[in-house]
C-alpha positions as CSV (number, residue, x, y, z in Angstrom):
1,M,5.0,-17.5,12.0
2,G,3.4,-20.8,13.0
3,G,0.0,-20.7,15.0
4,P,-0.9,-17.5,16.9
5,R,1.3,-16.6,19.6
6,R,0.4,-15.7,23.4
7,L,0.3,-12.2,24.8
8,A,2.8,-12.0,27.8
9,G,2.2,-9.7,30.7
10,G,-0.6,-7.1,31.3
11,H,-0.6,-3.5,30.9
12,P,3.2,-2.3,30.5
13,A,4.4,0.1,33.1
14,G,4.3,3.6,31.9
15,D,1.4,2.9,29.3
16,R,-1.8,3.0,30.9
17,V,-4.8,2.4,28.5
18,R,-8.1,3.0,29.8
19,G,-10.5,-0.1,28.7
20,L,-7.9,-1.8,26.6
21,R,-6.4,-5.1,26.6
22,C,-2.8,-4.7,26.1
23,G,0.4,-7.1,25.7
24,R,3.3,-7.8,23.9
25,L,3.8,-9.8,20.3
26,S,7.1,-10.4,19.0
27,G,8.4,-7.8,21.3
28,E,6.0,-5.1,20.3
29,L,3.2,-3.7,22.2
30,H,-0.6,-4.3,20.9
31,C,-3.5,-3.0,22.6
32,V,-7.1,-3.5,21.4
33,P,-10.4,-2.0,22.9
34,P,-12.8,-4.9,24.3
35,E,-15.0,-5.1,21.2
36,I,-11.7,-6.2,19.0
37,D,-10.9,-9.0,21.5
38,R,-14.0,-10.8,20.6
39,P,-13.5,-12.7,17.3
40,R,-17.0,-14.2,17.2
41,H,-17.9,-10.6,16.1
42,F,-15.7,-10.7,13.1
43,P,-16.9,-12.7,10.0
44,Q,-14.1,-13.9,7.8
45,S,-13.6,-11.7,4.8
46,P,-14.0,-12.9,1.3
47,R,-11.0,-13.1,-1.0
48,I,-11.1,-9.9,-3.2
49,R,-7.6,-9.5,-4.5
50,R,-6.9,-11.1,-7.9
51,G,-3.7,-13.4,-7.9
52,G,-0.4,-11.6,-7.1
53,R,1.5,-12.4,-3.6
54,W,-1.4,-12.2,-1.3
55,R,-3.1,-15.6,-1.8
56,R,-4.5,-17.3,1.4
57,R,-2.1,-19.8,2.8
58,A,-3.3,-22.9,4.7
59,G,-4.2,-22.2,8.2
60,A,-4.4,-18.4,7.4
61,G,-7.8,-18.4,9.2
62,Q,-6.1,-19.2,12.5
63,R,-3.7,-16.4,12.3
64,G,-4.1,-13.5,14.7
65,L,-3.2,-11.8,18.0
66,Q,-3.8,-13.8,20.9
67,T,-4.7,-12.3,24.5
68,R,-3.4,-13.5,27.8
69,R,-6.8,-15.0,28.2
70,G,-6.5,-17.1,24.9
71,R,-8.8,-15.1,22.6
72,R,-7.6,-14.5,19.2
73,V,-7.8,-11.0,17.5
74,G,-7.9,-10.7,13.8
75,G,-7.7,-13.6,11.6
76,G,-9.4,-16.2,13.5
77,A,-13.2,-15.5,12.6
78,R,-16.1,-17.5,13.4
79,P,-18.3,-18.8,10.8
80,A,-21.2,-16.6,9.1
81,W,-23.8,-17.5,11.6
82,H,-22.3,-15.1,14.0
83,R,-22.7,-12.1,11.4
84,S,-26.1,-11.0,12.5
85,R,-24.9,-10.7,16.3
86,A,-21.8,-8.9,14.9
87,Q,-23.6,-6.0,13.3
88,G,-25.2,-4.4,16.6
89,A,-22.2,-5.5,18.7
90,L,-19.6,-3.5,16.8
91,R,-20.7,-0.4,15.8
92,P,-19.1,2.4,17.5
93,A,-20.7,3.2,20.7
94,R,-21.4,7.0,21.7
95,R,-20.1,7.1,25.0
96,A,-19.6,10.0,27.4
97,R,-16.2,11.6,26.9
98,T,-14.0,11.5,29.7
99,R,-12.2,14.7,30.9
100,A,-9.0,13.4,30.6
101,N,-9.7,13.0,26.6
102,A,-11.8,15.9,26.2
103,R,-9.1,17.9,24.4
104,V,-8.7,15.5,21.8
105,S,-12.3,14.8,21.2
106,T,-13.2,18.4,20.5
107,V,-11.1,18.4,17.2
108,F,-12.0,15.0,16.3
109,D,-14.9,14.9,13.7
110,T,-16.3,11.2,13.6
111,T,-18.6,11.9,10.8
112,G,-18.9,8.6,8.7
113,L,-17.5,6.5,11.2
114,E,-21.0,4.9,12.0
115,R,-21.0,3.7,8.7
116,C,-18.6,0.8,9.0
117,I,-20.5,-2.7,8.8
118,H,-17.6,-4.6,10.1
119,C,-17.8,-6.8,6.8
120,G,-14.1,-7.3,6.5
121,L,-14.0,-6.5,2.8
122,C,-11.2,-3.8,3.6
123,L,-8.9,-6.3,5.3
124,E,-7.7,-8.0,2.0
125,A,-7.2,-4.5,0.4
126,C,-4.8,-3.2,3.2
127,P,-1.2,-3.5,2.9
128,T,-0.3,-3.3,6.6
129,Y,-2.9,-6.0,7.4
130,Q,-1.4,-8.2,4.9
131,I,1.9,-7.8,6.3
132,T,1.1,-8.4,10.1
133,H,-2.3,-10.0,10.0
134,L,-3.1,-8.2,13.4
135,E,-6.5,-6.4,13.4
136,T,-5.2,-3.3,15.1
137,E,-3.3,-2.8,11.7
138,S,-6.3,-2.9,9.7
139,P,-8.9,-0.4,8.5
140,R,-11.6,-2.1,10.7
141,G,-9.4,-2.1,13.6
142,R,-8.3,1.3,13.4
143,L,-11.6,2.6,13.1
144,H,-12.5,0.9,16.4
145,L,-9.4,2.8,17.8
146,M,-10.6,5.9,16.2
147,G,-14.1,5.4,18.0
148,A,-12.2,4.7,21.1
149,I,-10.5,7.8,21.1
150,A,-13.3,9.9,20.4
151,D,-15.4,8.2,23.0
152,G,-12.9,9.1,25.7
153,R,-11.9,5.3,26.1
154,I,-8.4,5.8,25.0
155,D,-6.2,8.6,25.9
156,V,-3.8,9.1,23.2
157,R,-1.3,11.1,25.4
158,A,-1.3,8.0,27.5
159,S,-1.3,5.1,25.1
160,D,1.8,4.7,22.6
161,A,0.6,1.7,21.3
162,T,-2.6,3.2,20.0
163,V,-0.8,5.9,18.3
164,V,1.9,3.4,16.8
165,H,-0.8,1.5,15.2
166,L,-2.6,4.6,13.7
167,D,0.9,6.0,12.5
168,R,1.7,2.7,10.7
169,C,-1.5,3.2,8.4
170,L,-0.5,4.3,5.1
171,A,-3.5,6.4,4.2
172,C,-3.4,4.5,0.6
173,R,-7.1,4.8,0.8
174,A,-7.2,1.2,-1.0
175,C,-9.7,0.3,1.8
176,E,-12.1,3.1,0.6
177,A,-11.9,1.6,-3.0
178,V,-13.6,-1.7,-1.6
179,C,-15.7,-0.2,1.0
180,P,-19.7,-1.2,0.3
181,S,-20.7,1.5,2.9
182,G,-18.8,4.4,1.7
183,V,-16.6,4.7,5.0
184,P,-14.4,8.3,4.6
185,Y,-11.6,6.3,6.0
186,G,-9.1,8.9,4.4
187,R,-10.7,11.9,6.0
188,L,-11.2,10.0,9.2
189,I,-7.6,9.1,9.6
190,E,-6.4,12.6,9.0
191,E,-9.1,14.2,11.6
192,T,-7.7,11.6,14.3
193,R,-4.1,12.4,13.4
194,A,-5.0,16.1,13.8
195,G,-6.3,15.3,17.4
196,I,-3.3,13.4,18.2
197,A,-1.1,15.9,16.9
198,Q,-2.6,18.5,19.1
199,A,-2.6,16.5,22.2
200,R,1.1,15.1,21.9
201,G,2.7,17.3,19.1
202,T,4.5,16.0,15.9
203,T,7.7,13.8,15.8
204,P,11.1,15.7,15.2
205,L,11.3,14.2,12.0
206,G,8.1,15.0,10.8
207,R,8.5,18.6,12.2
208,V,11.5,19.2,10.1
209,L,10.0,17.6,6.9
210,L,6.8,19.4,7.1
211,W,8.6,22.8,7.7
212,S,10.9,22.2,4.5
213,V,8.5,21.2,2.0
214,S,6.4,24.4,2.6
215,R,9.3,26.3,1.9
216,P,10.4,26.0,-1.9
217,W,13.4,28.2,-1.6
218,L,14.9,25.8,1.1
219,L,14.1,22.8,-1.1
220,R,15.7,24.5,-4.2
221,A,18.8,25.5,-1.8
222,M,18.9,21.8,-0.6
223,A,18.7,20.6,-4.2
224,A,21.7,22.9,-5.2
225,L,23.8,21.7,-2.4
226,L,23.2,18.2,-3.0
227,S,24.3,18.7,-6.8
228,V,27.5,20.4,-5.7
229,S,28.3,17.3,-3.4
230,D,27.5,14.9,-6.2
231,R,29.9,16.8,-8.6
232,T,32.7,17.3,-6.2
233,G,32.5,13.6,-4.8
234,L,31.9,15.0,-1.3
235,R,28.4,13.4,-0.9
236,R,30.0,10.0,-1.5
237,L,32.7,10.5,1.1
238,V,30.2,12.0,3.8
239,R,27.8,9.1,3.1
240,R,30.4,6.6,5.0
241,F,29.9,8.6,8.3
242,L,26.2,8.6,8.2
243,S,23.9,7.1,10.6
244,P,21.5,4.6,9.3
245,G,18.6,7.0,9.4
246,L,20.6,9.7,7.6
247,R,22.0,7.0,5.0
248,R,18.3,6.0,4.5
249,L,17.4,9.7,4.0
250,D,20.3,9.9,1.5
251,A,19.3,7.0,-0.5
252,L,15.6,8.4,-0.9
253,A,16.4,12.0,-1.7
254,P,15.2,13.4,-4.8
255,P,17.4,13.3,-7.7
256,V,19.6,16.2,-8.4
257,G,20.7,17.8,-11.6
258,R,17.6,17.6,-13.6
259,P,16.6,20.6,-15.4
260,A,14.2,23.1,-14.0
261,Y,10.9,23.9,-15.0
262,R,10.8,26.0,-18.5
263,P,7.5,27.5,-19.3
264,V,6.5,26.7,-22.9
265,R,4.7,29.4,-24.8
266,V,2.0,28.7,-27.6
267,A,1.5,31.2,-30.5
268,S,-2.2,30.9,-30.9
269,P,-3.5,28.9,-27.8
270,R,-7.3,27.6,-28.1
271,S,-7.2,27.3,-24.3
272,S,-5.1,27.6,-21.2
273,V,-4.6,26.2,-17.9
274,A,-2.9,26.7,-14.7
275,L,-0.2,24.1,-13.5
276,V,0.4,23.3,-9.9
277,L,3.9,23.4,-9.4
278,G,4.1,21.9,-5.9
279,C,7.2,21.4,-3.6
280,V,9.1,18.2,-4.4
281,M,8.0,18.4,-8.0
282,R,9.1,21.8,-8.4
283,A,12.6,21.4,-6.7
284,S,13.4,18.0,-8.2
285,Y,11.1,17.1,-10.9
286,G,10.9,20.6,-12.9
287,D,11.6,18.5,-16.5
288,V,8.4,16.8,-15.7
289,H,6.8,20.2,-15.4
290,T,8.2,21.0,-18.9
291,A,7.3,18.0,-20.3
292,T,4.0,18.6,-19.0
293,A,3.7,21.9,-20.9
294,R,5.1,20.6,-24.1
295,V,2.4,17.9,-24.2
296,L,-0.2,20.5,-23.7
297,A,1.3,23.0,-26.1
298,H,1.2,20.1,-28.8
299,L,-2.7,20.2,-28.2
300,G,-2.9,24.0,-28.2
301,T,-3.2,24.7,-24.6
302,E,-1.0,26.9,-22.9
303,V,0.1,27.0,-19.1
304,I,-0.3,30.4,-17.7
305,D,1.7,31.6,-14.9
306,T,0.3,31.3,-11.3
307,P,2.3,33.7,-9.1
308,G,1.8,33.0,-5.4
309,Q,1.2,29.1,-5.4
310,T,2.6,27.0,-2.7
311,C,2.9,23.4,-1.3
312,C,-0.6,21.9,-1.6
313,G,-0.3,20.8,2.1
314,A,-1.1,17.1,1.6
315,L,1.8,15.8,3.9
316,H,0.7,18.6,6.4
317,A,-2.9,17.1,6.5
318,H,-1.8,13.3,6.4
319,A,0.7,13.9,9.5
320,G,-2.0,15.9,11.4
321,D,-0.5,19.6,11.3
322,K,-4.3,20.7,9.9
323,A,-3.5,24.5,10.9
324,E,-0.5,24.5,8.3
325,A,-2.7,22.6,5.9
326,V,-5.2,25.1,6.1
327,R,-2.9,28.2,5.6
328,L,-1.3,26.6,2.6
329,A,-4.8,25.7,1.0
330,K,-5.9,29.4,1.4
331,Q,-2.9,30.5,-0.1
332,N,-3.4,28.3,-3.0
333,I,-7.2,29.1,-3.3
334,A,-6.1,32.8,-3.8
335,A,-3.7,32.0,-6.3
336,F,-5.7,29.7,-8.5
337,E,-8.9,32.1,-8.0
338,R,-9.1,32.8,-11.9
339,A,-7.9,29.6,-13.4
340,E,-10.5,27.8,-15.4
341,V,-8.8,24.6,-15.2
342,V,-6.0,23.6,-12.7
343,L,-3.9,20.6,-13.7
344,V,-1.9,18.3,-11.3
345,N,0.7,16.0,-12.4
346,A,1.3,14.6,-8.9
347,A,-1.4,12.3,-7.8
348,G,-1.0,12.9,-4.0
349,C,-1.2,16.9,-4.7
350,G,-4.2,16.3,-6.9
351,A,-6.1,14.4,-4.4
352,H,-5.6,16.7,-1.6
353,L,-6.5,19.8,-3.8
354,K,-9.9,17.9,-4.6
355,S,-10.4,17.8,-0.7
356,Y,-10.1,21.5,0.0
357,A,-13.8,21.8,0.1
358,H,-13.9,19.5,3.3
359,L,-11.0,20.7,4.6
360,L,-12.1,24.5,4.8
361,E,-16.1,23.7,5.2
362,D,-16.2,25.0,8.9
363,R,-14.7,28.4,7.6
364,P,-17.6,30.4,6.1
365,N,-15.4,32.8,4.0
366,W,-13.4,30.1,2.5
367,A,-15.7,27.0,2.3
368,E,-17.4,28.1,-1.2
369,R,-14.2,29.3,-2.6
370,A,-12.4,25.9,-1.7
371,S,-15.6,24.1,-3.1
372,G,-14.9,26.1,-6.4
373,L,-11.1,25.5,-6.7
374,A,-11.7,21.6,-5.9
375,S,-14.3,21.2,-8.9
376,R,-12.1,22.9,-11.4
377,V,-8.7,20.5,-10.4
378,R,-7.8,17.8,-13.0
379,D,-5.0,15.2,-13.1
380,V,-2.9,15.7,-16.1
381,S,-4.0,12.3,-17.4
382,E,-7.5,12.8,-16.5
383,Y,-7.5,16.1,-18.6
384,L,-5.7,14.7,-21.7
385,A,-7.7,11.5,-21.9
386,A,-10.7,13.8,-22.0
387,T,-9.6,16.4,-24.4
388,S,-7.3,14.4,-26.8
389,A,-9.3,11.3,-27.5
390,D,-8.0,10.8,-31.1
391,E,-4.4,12.1,-30.5
392,D,-1.6,10.1,-31.8
393,F,1.2,11.0,-29.7
394,G,3.9,9.5,-32.2
395,E,6.2,6.3,-31.8
396,L,8.2,5.0,-29.2
397,P,9.4,1.5,-29.1
398,I,9.8,0.6,-25.6
399,R,8.4,-2.0,-23.2
400,V,6.9,-0.6,-20.0
401,T,4.8,-1.5,-16.6
402,Y,2.6,0.9,-14.9
403,Q,2.3,1.4,-11.4
404,D,-1.1,3.0,-10.1
405,P,-0.3,5.7,-7.5
406,C,-2.6,5.2,-4.4
407,H,-3.9,8.7,-4.5
408,L,-4.6,8.4,-8.3
409,A,-6.2,5.1,-8.4
410,H,-8.1,4.8,-5.0
411,A,-8.5,8.5,-4.0
412,Q,-9.5,9.8,-7.4
413,G,-10.7,6.7,-9.4
414,I,-8.3,7.3,-12.1
415,R,-7.0,4.2,-13.6
416,A,-8.0,3.8,-17.1
417,Q,-6.7,7.2,-18.1
418,P,-3.1,6.8,-17.7
419,R,-3.1,3.4,-19.6
420,A,-5.1,4.9,-22.4
421,L,-2.8,7.4,-23.1
422,L,0.2,5.0,-23.2
423,S,-1.8,3.0,-25.7
424,R,-1.8,5.9,-28.2
425,V,2.1,5.8,-28.2
426,R,2.8,3.5,-31.3
427,G,5.7,0.8,-30.6
428,L,4.9,1.1,-26.8
429,E,4.3,-2.3,-25.1
430,L,2.5,-1.8,-21.7
431,V,3.0,-5.0,-19.4
432,E,0.8,-5.2,-16.6
433,M,2.5,-6.1,-13.2
434,A,0.7,-8.2,-10.4
435,D,-1.0,-6.1,-7.8
436,A,-0.1,-2.5,-9.8
437,D,-2.3,-0.9,-7.5
438,V,-0.9,-1.7,-4.1
439,C,1.2,0.8,-2.4
440,C,4.8,0.9,-2.8
441,G,5.5,2.1,0.5
442,S,6.4,5.7,0.0
443,A,3.2,7.3,1.1
444,G,4.5,10.9,1.7
445,Y,7.3,10.4,4.4
446,Y,6.2,6.8,5.5
447,N,9.3,5.2,4.1
448,L,11.4,7.6,6.6
449,A,8.9,7.3,9.5
450,Q,8.1,3.5,8.9
451,P,11.2,2.3,7.3
452,E,10.6,-1.4,8.3
453,Y,7.1,-1.6,6.9
454,A,8.0,0.5,3.8
455,D,10.8,-2.0,2.8
456,R,8.5,-4.8,3.4
457,L,6.0,-3.3,0.9
458,L,8.5,-2.4,-1.5
459,E,10.3,-5.8,-1.9
460,P,7.2,-7.5,-3.7
461,K,6.6,-4.3,-5.6
462,I,10.1,-4.4,-7.4
463,D,9.7,-8.1,-7.8
464,A,6.6,-7.7,-9.5
465,I,8.2,-4.8,-11.5
466,L,11.0,-6.8,-12.6
467,A,8.8,-9.8,-13.6
468,T,7.6,-8.1,-16.5
469,R,11.0,-7.6,-17.8
470,P,10.5,-3.7,-18.5
471,N,12.7,-1.2,-20.1
472,A,10.9,1.2,-17.8
473,V,8.4,1.9,-15.0
474,V,5.9,4.4,-15.4
475,T,4.1,6.1,-12.8
476,A,2.3,9.4,-12.0
477,N,3.4,10.6,-8.6
478,P,7.0,11.7,-7.4
479,G,6.8,9.7,-4.1
480,C,6.1,6.8,-6.2
481,M,9.0,7.6,-8.5
482,L,11.6,8.3,-5.8
483,Q,10.6,5.0,-3.9
484,I,10.8,2.6,-6.8
485,A,13.8,4.1,-8.1
486,A,15.5,3.5,-4.7
487,G,14.4,0.0,-4.8
488,L,15.7,-0.6,-8.2
489,R,18.9,1.0,-7.3
490,T,19.1,-1.4,-4.3
491,R,18.7,-4.5,-6.8
492,G,21.4,-2.9,-9.0
493,R,18.8,-2.3,-11.9
494,T,19.8,1.6,-12.4
495,D,19.4,0.5,-16.3
496,V,15.4,0.6,-15.6
497,P,14.3,4.4,-15.3
498,V,11.2,5.5,-13.4
499,L,9.3,7.9,-15.9
500,H,6.1,10.2,-15.4
501,V,3.2,9.3,-17.9
502,V,3.8,12.8,-19.3
503,E,7.6,12.2,-20.1
504,V,6.8,9.0,-22.1
505,L,4.2,11.0,-24.4
506,D,6.6,14.0,-24.6
507,R,9.7,12.0,-25.6
508,A,7.1,10.2,-28.2
509,L,6.3,13.7,-29.5
510,L,9.9,14.8,-29.7
511,A,10.9,11.6,-31.7
512,R,8.6,12.6,-34.6
């Protein structure tokens, strides 16, 4: 990119942004609040990521977005002696809300926003900041945009640029894992998106996808249709005439033809658990549920039937459809009311189920029930690591590498447990990839809504995977499985399967 590029033009016609400095960089509109347009307030962040591809290059401190007045935004920070001035100047101010933006502000809970001390530790952890080196594509910059929306300085109905910057957030929550102040970024971005969705509505793509995943019967019908079209060759024929967007959707479609979930009965169970079947997992990875049930049965634990359960609502919450997220949460709370332990084998679902207490905290009749369910939710690797400390899962001679799902590692803090389970398989060699906890670009339906950014995240991920020369890639989330499998197909490496942790354990047990 070279040095910082100067923004051309002022406020573009049709994009009136109150109180912001706007301009275009490489053909894209970028707007920042006046506070962000003062690099002296931003101390340069220390380097926190180990090795990998994100080494600071010569001149990186001069990167950033330059406004038409010649001020840099982002990477070009002043020295540490500006820090004392920074802390007071950059805390989100509590200004009067404007009438035009009052509707958005009333549904936007900013609790926790004031905790940000603008230290910059989140910058190196943020995948989108590493792509663009723009402050507005970082957690720190997005927190400023959230504050400006809440204060009424930005009207999201008029500012497309602000919405774009917030939409490009993966919600991977890597920033939370390194934040010394405990800023609840994941909750704040969901609250902001809920306000934006109320003011502007959801995109057509979002409406279709969110409507589909909350209807398991529809997902099953679509899976059956894809299976028939695969067997007849119709899918391959139709693919030639698809638009680029539909061709991408087809490439990322869940696998077809995999066996459906089959419950496993235990003669004399020592314990029982409920299993969250989910939406995509139930329709496309039913065999992973079966593998989960078989591994649990080996330990004397039976999976009980839980009628009435549905999609967890994570995608809806991430996209700002809070009303539907709440409706789905209530249905699941009622379904799992009597279960002592609720197991999840999809990282995104588990993280969201554990946040039900916050989602329903302002609903008196549901808050306590939501909190009760959240306290009983366990990821399957979390549960197995705690209940089978001395268990030998058998032998499976295979070389694997492990990808940390964002909502398992960052949102739930579960990193060691999956690796500990894999270490109990004799003959298995686990080779760590570089930056295993960096997002692969899936992030719900981010890889469809933001394809360019998703691809730029997937490329180095596939490079890191192939550098370990694995026989298989292991992870613990269906979105990661779909995204990584698509990336491997693009490289012509269909010989490297993507497996769930419990699939590896199940294969080792079956090989006994």
